[in-house]
N, CA and C atoms as a LAMMPS dump frame, in Angstrom:
ITEM: TIMESTEP
0
ITEM: NUMBER OF ATOMS
288
ITEM: BOX BOUNDS ff ff ff
-5.0000000000000000e+02 5.0000000000000000e+02
-5.0000000000000000e+02 5.0000000000000000e+02
-5.0000000000000000e+02 5.0000000000000000e+02
ITEM: ATOMS id mol type element x y z
1 1 1 N 269.85 -20.322 -76.146
2 1 2 C 270.569 -21.225 -77.034
3 1 3 C 270.054 -22.646 -76.801
4 2 1 N 269.668 -23.364 -77.882
5 2 2 C 269.139 -24.716 -77.703
6 2 3 C 270.215 -25.676 -77.193
7 3 1 N 269.754 -26.714 -76.497
8 3 2 C 270.673 -27.741 -75.994
9 3 3 C 271.305 -28.461 -77.179
10 4 1 N 272.562 -28.886 -77.045
11 4 2 C 273.226 -29.586 -78.148
12 4 3 C 272.57 -30.938 -78.421
13 5 1 N 272.693 -31.364 -79.643
14 5 2 C 272.15 -32.645 -80.08
15 5 3 C 273.234 -33.704 -79.946
16 6 1 N 272.9 -34.806 -79.308
17 6 2 C 273.829 -35.929 -79.151
18 6 3 C 273.25 -37.127 -79.888
19 7 1 N 274.058 -37.777 -80.72
20 7 2 C 273.658 -38.998 -81.414
21 7 3 C 274.497 -40.133 -80.866
22 8 1 N 273.813 -41.223 -80.462
23 8 2 C 274.515 -42.362 -79.872
24 8 3 C 273.732 -43.639 -80.128
25 9 1 N 274.413 -44.773 -79.879
26 9 2 C 273.739 -46.069 -79.974
27 9 3 C 272.785 -46.23 -78.803
28 10 1 N 271.707 -46.929 -79.047
29 10 2 C 270.733 -47.155 -77.99
30 10 3 C 271.232 -48.19 -76.983
31 11 1 N 270.659 -48.1 -75.804
32 11 2 C 270.861 -49.089 -74.748
33 11 3 C 269.48 -49.664 -74.429
34 12 1 N 269.409 -50.74 -73.645
35 12 2 C 268.085 -51.275 -73.283
36 12 3 C 267.173 -50.232 -72.623
37 13 1 N 267.745 -49.281 -71.904
38 13 2 C 266.937 -48.246 -71.249
39 13 3 C 266.285 -47.29 -72.249
40 14 1 N 266.748 -47.271 -73.479
41 14 2 C 266.213 -46.359 -74.499
42 14 3 C 264.974 -46.9 -75.202
43 15 1 N 264.64 -48.16 -74.993
44 15 2 C 263.539 -48.77 -75.745
45 15 3 C 262.209 -48.046 -75.542
46 16 1 N 261.875 -47.711 -74.305
47 16 2 C 260.617 -47.01 -74.037
48 16 3 C 260.556 -45.645 -74.695
49 17 1 N 261.559 -44.778 -74.461
50 17 2 C 261.548 -43.473 -75.133
51 17 3 C 261.595 -43.58 -76.666
52 18 1 N 262.351 -44.558 -77.181
53 18 2 C 262.419 -44.79 -78.635
54 18 3 C 261.022 -45.082 -79.159
55 19 1 N 260.323 -46.049 -78.536
56 19 2 C 258.995 -46.442 -78.989
57 19 3 C 257.995 -45.3 -78.869
58 20 1 N 258.073 -44.53 -77.79
59 20 2 C 257.17 -43.392 -77.622
60 20 3 C 257.393 -42.366 -78.733
61 21 1 N 258.64 -42.134 -79.103
62 21 2 C 258.942 -41.207 -80.188
63 21 3 C 258.427 -41.773 -81.513
64 22 1 N 258.652 -43.062 -81.755
65 22 2 C 258.228 -43.702 -83.006
66 22 3 C 256.717 -43.65 -83.183
67 23 1 N 255.968 -43.661 -82.084
68 23 2 C 254.502 -43.681 -82.15
69 23 3 C 253.907 -42.485 -82.87
70 24 1 N 254.642 -41.416 -83.042
71 24 2 C 254.093 -40.225 -83.693
72 24 3 C 254.142 -40.297 -85.222
73 25 1 N 254.698 -41.37 -85.772
74 25 2 C 254.836 -41.499 -87.219
75 25 3 C 253.849 -42.536 -87.767
76 26 1 N 253.371 -42.368 -89.003
77 26 2 C 252.386 -43.295 -89.568
78 26 3 C 252.871 -44.746 -89.647
79 27 1 N 254.167 -44.946 -89.827
80 27 2 C 254.723 -46.296 -89.932
81 27 3 C 255.288 -46.765 -88.59
82 28 1 N 254.668 -46.33 -87.499
83 28 2 C 255.17 -46.576 -86.141
84 28 3 C 255.385 -48.053 -85.838
85 29 1 N 254.52 -48.925 -86.345
86 29 2 C 254.658 -50.354 -86.05
87 29 3 C 256.047 -50.858 -86.413
88 30 1 N 256.538 -50.49 -87.579
89 30 2 C 257.825 -50.984 -88.049
90 30 3 C 259.008 -50.232 -87.456
91 31 1 N 258.737 -49.124 -86.799
92 31 2 C 259.804 -48.361 -86.158
93 31 3 C 260.022 -48.766 -84.704
94 32 1 N 259.114 -49.565 -84.147
95 32 2 C 259.252 -49.995 -82.76
96 32 3 C 260.557 -50.77 -82.596
97 33 1 N 261.211 -50.577 -81.472
98 33 2 C 262.505 -51.223 -81.246
99 33 3 C 262.389 -52.744 -81.287
100 34 1 N 261.236 -53.283 -80.915
101 34 2 C 261.034 -54.731 -80.945
102 34 3 C 261.159 -55.271 -82.377
103 35 1 N 260.726 -54.482 -83.36
104 35 2 C 260.821 -54.916 -84.751
105 35 3 C 262.294 -55.026 -85.164
106 36 1 N 263.084 -54.077 -84.751
107 36 2 C 264.527 -54.107 -85.013
108 36 3 C 265.146 -55.354 -84.385
109 37 1 N 264.762 -55.637 -83.145
110 37 2 C 265.268 -56.829 -82.458
111 37 3 C 264.807 -58.105 -83.143
112 38 1 N 263.56 -58.143 -83.602
113 38 2 C 263.018 -59.326 -84.272
114 38 3 C 263.8 -59.643 -85.542
115 39 1 N 264.063 -58.62 -86.349
116 39 2 C 264.843 -58.83 -87.576
117 39 3 C 266.23 -59.352 -87.224
118 40 1 N 266.862 -58.738 -86.242
119 40 2 C 268.212 -59.142 -85.852
120 40 3 C 268.228 -60.571 -85.307
121 41 1 N 267.304 -60.892 -84.428
122 41 2 C 267.284 -62.227 -83.815
123 41 3 C 266.909 -63.317 -84.814
124 42 1 N 265.912 -63.06 -85.625
125 42 2 C 265.431 -64.063 -86.581
126 42 3 C 266.456 -64.337 -87.667
127 43 1 N 267.066 -63.294 -88.174
128 43 2 C 267.994 -63.438 -89.293
129 43 3 C 269.458 -63.48 -88.859
130 44 1 N 269.68 -63.41 -87.551
131 44 2 C 271.024 -63.46 -86.969
132 44 3 C 271.935 -62.346 -87.484
133 45 1 N 271.383 -61.15 -87.495
134 45 2 C 272.151 -59.965 -87.843
135 45 3 C 272.249 -59.078 -86.608
136 46 1 N 273.095 -58.071 -86.657
137 46 2 C 273.269 -57.161 -85.526
138 46 3 C 272.337 -55.957 -85.658
139 47 1 N 271.56 -55.685 -84.608
140 47 2 C 270.7 -54.499 -84.57
141 47 3 C 271.505 -53.322 -84.046
142 48 1 N 271.379 -52.192 -84.717
143 48 2 C 272.038 -50.961 -84.297
144 48 3 C 270.976 -49.866 -84.302
145 49 1 N 270.599 -49.42 -83.128
146 49 2 C 269.662 -48.311 -83.045
147 49 3 C 270.435 -47.052 -82.715
148 50 1 N 270.239 -46.008 -83.494
149 50 2 C 270.836 -44.71 -83.201
150 50 3 C 269.733 -43.767 -82.755
151 51 1 N 269.998 -43.051 -81.683
152 51 2 C 269.026 -42.104 -81.15
153 51 3 C 269.69 -40.727 -81.05
154 52 1 N 268.945 -39.708 -81.46
155 52 2 C 269.406 -38.322 -81.314
156 52 3 C 268.621 -37.711 -80.165
157 53 1 N 269.348 -37.126 -79.213
158 53 2 C 268.711 -36.539 -78.033
159 53 3 C 269.202 -35.115 -77.827
160 54 1 N 268.333 -34.335 -77.216
161 54 2 C 268.674 -32.984 -76.811
162 54 3 C 267.959 -32.712 -75.498
163 55 1 N 268.701 -32.331 -74.493
164 55 2 C 268.145 -32.038 -73.162
165 55 3 C 267.34 -33.222 -72.621
166 56 1 N 267.797 -34.437 -72.898
167 56 2 C 267.131 -35.633 -72.386
168 56 3 C 265.901 -36.061 -73.161
169 57 1 N 265.583 -35.389 -74.245
170 57 2 C 264.419 -35.722 -75.066
171 57 3 C 264.853 -36.333 -76.386
172 58 1 N 264.171 -37.39 -76.798
173 58 2 C 264.448 -38.007 -78.096
174 58 3 C 263.986 -37.055 -79.174
175 59 1 N 264.884 -36.783 -80.12
176 59 2 C 264.585 -35.874 -81.229
177 59 3 C 264.614 -36.602 -82.572
178 60 1 N 265.233 -37.814 -82.576
179 60 2 C 265.294 -38.576 -83.81
180 60 3 C 265.766 -39.992 -83.548
181 61 1 N 265.402 -40.891 -84.47
182 61 2 C 265.812 -42.297 -84.371
183 61 3 C 266.234 -42.795 -85.749
184 62 1 N 267.128 -43.778 -85.754
185 62 2 C 267.558 -44.424 -86.991
186 62 3 C 267.759 -45.903 -86.714
187 63 1 N 266.817 -46.754 -87.151
188 63 2 C 266.967 -48.196 -86.976
189 63 3 C 267.863 -48.775 -88.075
190 64 1 N 268.896 -49.497 -87.67
191 64 2 C 269.844 -50.082 -88.627
192 64 3 C 270.07 -51.555 -88.321
193 65 1 N 270.391 -52.313 -89.355
194 65 2 C 270.771 -53.718 -89.229
195 65 3 C 272.089 -53.915 -89.975
196 66 1 N 273.06 -54.543 -89.296
197 66 2 C 274.322 -54.89 -89.951
198 66 3 C 274.163 -56.301 -90.515
199 67 1 N 274.286 -56.411 -91.825
200 67 2 C 274.158 -57.692 -92.518
201 67 3 C 275.543 -58.147 -92.936
202 68 1 N 275.845 -59.373 -92.586
203 68 2 C 277.112 -59.987 -92.999
204 68 3 C 276.783 -61.2 -93.844
205 69 1 N 277.097 -61.107 -95.118
206 69 2 C 276.744 -62.153 -96.067
207 69 3 C 277.98 -62.583 -96.846
208 70 1 N 278.164 -63.876 -96.956
209 70 2 C 279.28 -64.383 -97.784
210 70 3 C 279.055 -64.052 -99.248
211 71 1 N 277.813 -63.999 -99.646
212 71 2 C 277.484 -63.732 -101.04
213 71 3 C 277.536 -62.247 -101.384
214 72 1 N 276.932 -61.407 -100.521
215 72 2 C 276.774 -59.999 -100.84
216 72 3 C 277.708 -59.079 -100.066
217 73 1 N 278.49 -59.621 -99.155
218 73 2 C 279.408 -58.807 -98.37
219 73 3 C 278.759 -58.249 -97.122
220 74 1 N 279.395 -57.267 -96.553
221 74 2 C 278.922 -56.658 -95.309
222 74 3 C 278.32 -55.292 -95.628
223 75 1 N 277.185 -55.014 -95.006
224 75 2 C 276.535 -53.725 -95.215
225 75 3 C 275.671 -53.376 -94.008
226 76 1 N 275.389 -52.104 -93.85
227 76 2 C 274.461 -51.638 -92.827
228 76 3 C 273.299 -50.988 -93.556
229 77 1 N 272.089 -51.475 -93.273
230 77 2 C 270.888 -50.957 -93.924
231 77 3 C 269.821 -50.662 -92.875
232 78 1 N 268.911 -49.798 -93.233
233 78 2 C 267.811 -49.472 -92.336
234 78 3 C 266.608 -50.332 -92.696
235 79 1 N 266.229 -51.201 -91.769
236 79 2 C 265.057 -52.065 -91.9
237 79 3 C 265.032 -52.847 -93.218
238 80 1 N 265.963 -53.782 -93.367
239 80 2 C 265.988 -54.593 -94.585
240 80 3 C 264.71 -55.409 -94.716
241 81 1 N 264.368 -55.728 -95.94
242 81 2 C 263.221 -56.561 -96.277
243 81 3 C 261.891 -55.85 -96.05
244 82 1 N 261.923 -54.552 -95.779
245 82 2 C 260.713 -53.743 -95.648
246 82 3 C 260.775 -52.615 -96.669
247 83 1 N 259.633 -52.073 -97.014
248 83 2 C 259.582 -50.981 -97.985
249 83 3 C 259.646 -49.617 -97.313
250 84 1 N 260.313 -49.558 -96.188
251 84 2 C 260.47 -48.303 -95.47
252 84 3 C 261.729 -48.376 -94.64
253 85 1 N 262.039 -47.301 -94
254 85 2 C 263.225 -47.252 -93.159
255 85 3 C 263.778 -45.845 -93.155
256 86 1 N 264.933 -45.7 -92.586
257 86 2 C 265.583 -44.403 -92.557
258 86 3 C 265.326 -43.638 -91.28
259 87 1 N 265.763 -42.4 -91.298
260 87 2 C 265.685 -41.519 -90.141
261 87 3 C 264.247 -41.051 -89.937
262 88 1 N 263.85 -40.975 -88.686
263 88 2 C 262.613 -40.287 -88.301
264 88 3 C 263.038 -39.239 -87.279
265 89 1 N 262.673 -37.999 -87.522
266 89 2 C 263.125 -36.908 -86.655
267 89 3 C 262.024 -35.872 -86.501
268 90 1 N 262.182 -35.038 -85.472
269 90 2 C 261.188 -34.01 -85.203
270 90 3 C 261.442 -32.718 -85.977
271 91 1 N 262.552 -32.655 -86.705
272 91 2 C 262.846 -31.475 -87.516
273 91 3 C 263.829 -31.847 -88.626
274 92 1 N 263.894 -31.015 -89.624
275 92 2 C 264.839 -31.243 -90.722
276 92 3 C 266.282 -31.138 -90.225
277 93 1 N 266.54 -30.226 -89.292
278 93 2 C 267.878 -30.064 -88.749
279 93 3 C 268.327 -31.329 -88.017
280 94 1 N 267.437 -31.919 -87.247
281 94 2 C 267.773 -33.165 -86.55
282 94 3 C 267.994 -34.292 -87.548
283 95 1 N 267.166 -34.355 -88.569
284 95 2 C 267.3 -35.392 -89.589
285 95 3 C 268.671 -35.333 -90.258
286 96 1 N 269.135 -34.143 -90.542
287 96 2 C 270.446 -33.989 -91.193
288 96 3 C 271.554 -34.371 -90.227
């Protein structure tokens, strides 16, 4: 029986495993945790990284930014201002 999948917010200790997992995708540069931090720090929004793990291995990542705007309201989006984003996972089951 496979190990259960756990989805949780990232901690600073997750940055290395997150980046190593992101490296397997063609858009890896924009999936690096530093990019999420850069958007959050530069635009003063909150970075929310979600990581899916099973048996201590990263199986999926979801980079999110919480935007709070007086004009447009509050929303959570994946990699705003880029033409990509969303879940990256090692299987369709993990993605879902």
